[in-house]
Each structure stands twice: as C-alpha cells, then as structure tokens.
N, C-alpha and C positions, 0 to 999 in steps of 0.2 A: 715705315717706308712704303710708299705706294709703288708696287710692282705689278706687272701684268704677266700672266703665265699662260702657257698652252701645254698642259701636262695632265696626266691621268692619276686620280687619287682612288685607289681601290676600295678601301674599307669605309669610305665616308657615306656610301649610299645607305648603310644601316641606320645612320643618324636620323633619317627622315621617316623612319617607320614608327608607327605608334603615335600616341598623343601624350600631352602633359596637362596637368591641372593648372599649371602656371604658364601663361602665354608670354611670348617674348616681349610684346609691347608693354605688358604689365611689368615685366622684369626691368625694362628701361625706365618706366615710371617709378620703380622702387629704388632707383639709384640716381637721385637728383643732385648729387654733389656738385656737378659742373653747371647746373642750371642757374640762370639769372632771371628769376620769375618776377622781379619787381618792374621790369620794363617789357614792352613789346613793340615791334617795328610797326610803324603806321604807313610810311612811304619810303620809297627809294627814288631819287631824282637824278637825272643826267641826260645827256644827249644820246639819242638812239642810234640805230644802224646807219642812218642817212644824215649825218650832221650838216651836209650841204643845205638841207631844208631849214637849218637854224631853229629847230624845234626841240623842246625839252620834254622828254618822256617823264611821266610820273607813274610809278607803280604803286598802287594802293592795296594795302592788306586788309582783309576782313577776317574776323574771328568768331567762333561760336561762344556760347555762354560759359564753356569751360576754359576759355582762353586759348584754344587751339586754332591754328589757321584753317580757313576753309576756302579762301580765294585770294589770289594776287592778280589784280587786273590793271591793264594798261588802257586808259580811256583818254589818251592825249589826242590833240587835234590830228597829228600824223603818227599813229601808234607804230612802233617798230619793234616792240618787245613782245614776248609771248605771255599769255594768260596762264596761270597755274592754279590748280584746284586740288584740294584735299578732302577726303570723305572718311567717315568713321562709322563703326557699327554702334549698336545700342549700348555697348559696354564702354564706348569711348576709345576703342582701338582703331588705329589707322588701318583702313582696308583698301584705300585707292588714292593714287596720286597721278594726275594727268595734266598734260600740257596742250593748249589750244591756241590757235591764232586769234587775235582780237577781232571783233567785228569792225567794218564789214568784210574784212579779209577772210575771217574764219567761218563764215556762214555759207553753205552748210557742210564744210569740209570735214568736220569731225575732229578727232584728236590727233595730234602729232605723235605723242607717246602716252601710253597708258600703263600704269603699274598696279597690279592687284596683289595685295599682300595676304598671307596666311601664316599662322604661327603653330607649326607642328610640334615644336619642343621649346624648352625654356629659353635657350640662347640661339635659336635658329628662326630665321624669317624666309619664307619662300616668296619669290617676286616674279609673277607672271607679267611679261613685258609685251605689249602690242604696239608696234610702230605703224603709223598711218592708218589708224582705225577709223571706222565709220562713226557717224553721229549717234549711233545707238548707245543705250546705257545698259549694261557696260558695252563698250565698243567691240566690234568685230573687225578683224583685220581684213583689208581689201585684198582680194585674190590677185589683183594685178600688180600692186606695189606693196602690199602689207607684209609685215614680218612679225613673227611671234617667237618669244624666247621664254625660258624658265630659269631663273637664277635662284640660289640659296645663299643667304648671308649669315655668317657665323659671327656672334657677338661675344666680346670678351666680358670680364667681370664688371666692367664699368658701363656695359651696354653699347659699346662702340663697335661698328662694323670692322672686323679685322681680316676676314677672308670672304671671298665670293666665289661660288662654284657655279658651273653651268650644268644644268640637268636636261639639256635639250634632247639628247639621244637616250631613249629608254633602254637601249641595248648596251650602253656603256656606263661605267661608274662615273660619278660626278667629276668634272674637270676643274681644277683650280685655275681661275682666270685673273684674279687680282688679290693683292695682299696689302694691307695698310699697317704702318708701324708709326707709333708716336714716341717723341723723345722724352727726356726727363721732365721737360716743362709742360708735357701734355699737348704738344703741337705735332701735326702731321709732317712726316719726313718724306722728301721726294728723292727717288733713286737717281735721277739724272740732272739734278739742279741744286745749287746751294741757295738756300732761301733765308730771309731774315724776318723774324716776327717781332712785334712790339711786345709790351708787357701789360696791355690793357685787354678789355673783354671782347671776345668775338661775338658779333651780333647773333650768330647761329645759336649761342647759348641761351638766348631768350626763350627758346622753345625746343624740346628734343625732337619734334617733328622736322624742324629745319635741319638739325644735325643728321637725322636718319636719311631723309629724302636727298639731301645734298652730299651725304657721305663724308662729312668733315666735322670732326669733333674737337678740333683744335681749340685750346683755351684762349689763345691770343690771335692777333690779326697778322696775316701775311702782308708785309709792306714792301718787300724788295726781293729781287732775284739776282743771283750772281751777276756782277761782282759785288753786290751787297750795298748798293746805294739806293736810297728811296726813289721810286719811279715818280717823278712829277711832284704833285701836291703833297706837302707834309700833312700827315693825319691830324685831324682836330677831334677832340673828345669832349663829351659832356661831363658833368660833375659826378656822374655815376661810373665813368670809366669806359663808356661805350663810344665808338667812333661815330661822329657826325659827318666827317669827311674822310674818304679813303681813296688812295691812288690805285684803284683796282682795275681800271680799264686796260692798262698796259700789262696787267697780270692775269688776264682772263684765262689763259692756258692753265694756270695754277689755281684758279678760283672757280667755284661752282655757280650755278644758277642761283639767284637771279642777277648776280653782279655782272656776269658776262653778257647780259642783255644790253648793257650800257657801253657806249663807245667813248664817252667823254672821260676826261681825266681832270679832275676827280669826279666821283659820285658823292651824293649827299644822302644821309640817312636820317629819317625822323623817327622819334619814339614817343610813346606815352608811358610815363613812369610814375610810380608811387614810391614813397620812402620805404626802403627796406628796414627790417629789424636787424640790429647788430651791425658789425663791420662788413664792408664790401671786400670780397676776396677776389682779386684779379687773377 
C-alpha cells in the first residue's frame, strides 16, 4: 500500500553507517524473477500537454550496450513532454537519473530534477535530490529557486522499494515519508483508491531501472480506478503479453513518468522483442 508519513523513526539512522561488499543495485540485478528481458521499450506515443495543437508526441528510448536505458527524448515538432536521462558507473550501477526540458525550451535551463544514487548497504539506496538545478554536471541547485533533499530507500527481498526515509535534517533520526505494499498478485496497493489491474505484463518489467526510478514494481498493468471500469480505450497487447495500447492518461495520478507526460487517451507503446526461452510468465 502506498502511504505517506510524517513521523520519526529513531533507530534507523544506524542502518546507513558503514559499507557493504554487496551494493543495492547489484542486489536488484541478482533478483531478476520479475524482469521481462526479451523486450525493451522503443517509443511511447500520444498527444502531449497541449492537445489543441493536434500534435502527437513521440518519446524515444535509447539504451547502452548492456541494454539499460540512457535517454528518453521528446523530439516532436511541438514537444510537450520531459526528457529523461540515466547514467551509470563503470560497474554498470545506476548513479544518476535526471529530467530536463527538451530543446529549445530546455536550453540552457539545466535539470528540473536530478537524483544521485549511492549504495551504503545491501538493501539500502540513498537518493540525493536536487530540484531546478543548473546545467552543470552534476547539477548544482540554484540559490533562488533550487531545492535539495536526501532520501533513503529500503528494498525488500525482491529488490522493490518498500519504504522511503528523509535524511534532510542531520540533527534528527530518519523520518519515514512513504511506504509501498504489494498485493498477493505482486501489484502496488493504493491506500485511498480501489484500482483494477489486468493480468498481463507491466512495461516497467522490461528493465529494473524503470521499476526503481518510477517506484512501481507491479507485475501487471493498472487499467482502472474505482468504481472499477476501464477508463476509455480497452488495452491492446502484443503476443508477448505487453500492452501496446493503454488508457493511462486518465490514470496519471496513479501512474508514474513517462506515462503521465501524455494527455491523450490512450497512449501507444512500441517495443523491440526477441523470442524468449521457455514459457512467458505474466
């Protein structure tokens, strides 16, 4: 269940002391049970924030040689979505995720949000967040409007983020600010809404980087919110069980980036796939 807290957790600060020979991102990689590695997302298409322009945004994904995402770019005639970027260290661990506005809007404003990751213990990830940073690398928050935060994410035995703590005040113990719970089907539960999932494959499962940065490890696709009817377009799937059409624009409150960048209903998802070995587990 996704909950937001404002409370103090006394003993947790000791969890961030010391180091571990096994890093959290390596830990995620060692638990690939939920990953669908035979496909990767190539494009997400739909109408952007200003549908009056009658223009279709196309978000294009780029990957490194290891198959991990490095950029998601909007190069439409009238771009309305945000560019997203992922960076890794020499060991292939995710060390940065940041969001920028597409050019020419985004030049030279710098990043909207920048996340810097570190791995102090096996199942912990620290997340330094800078909002409205400069164009420097790494970005520096602007004194007039910039903000900086430090969070720590606790991972469960399956590598999913289950709790997030604030470490902003060095004079206070960590504060629990959010908590995620998954149901028996492996889907995220929402505290204040009744939601409906299908029984097909969540596109985030094509790469654990998407699951981590978007904070959603659901196995299936969220298709409806109380009272339980599908919102708009009925989902369409490819023969691998991945959605090629999803009615997520009306569900953006319950779905993460990049889907909430689209205002159309539905959005369309393109993949590049290769035949998997063995049966496909939805």
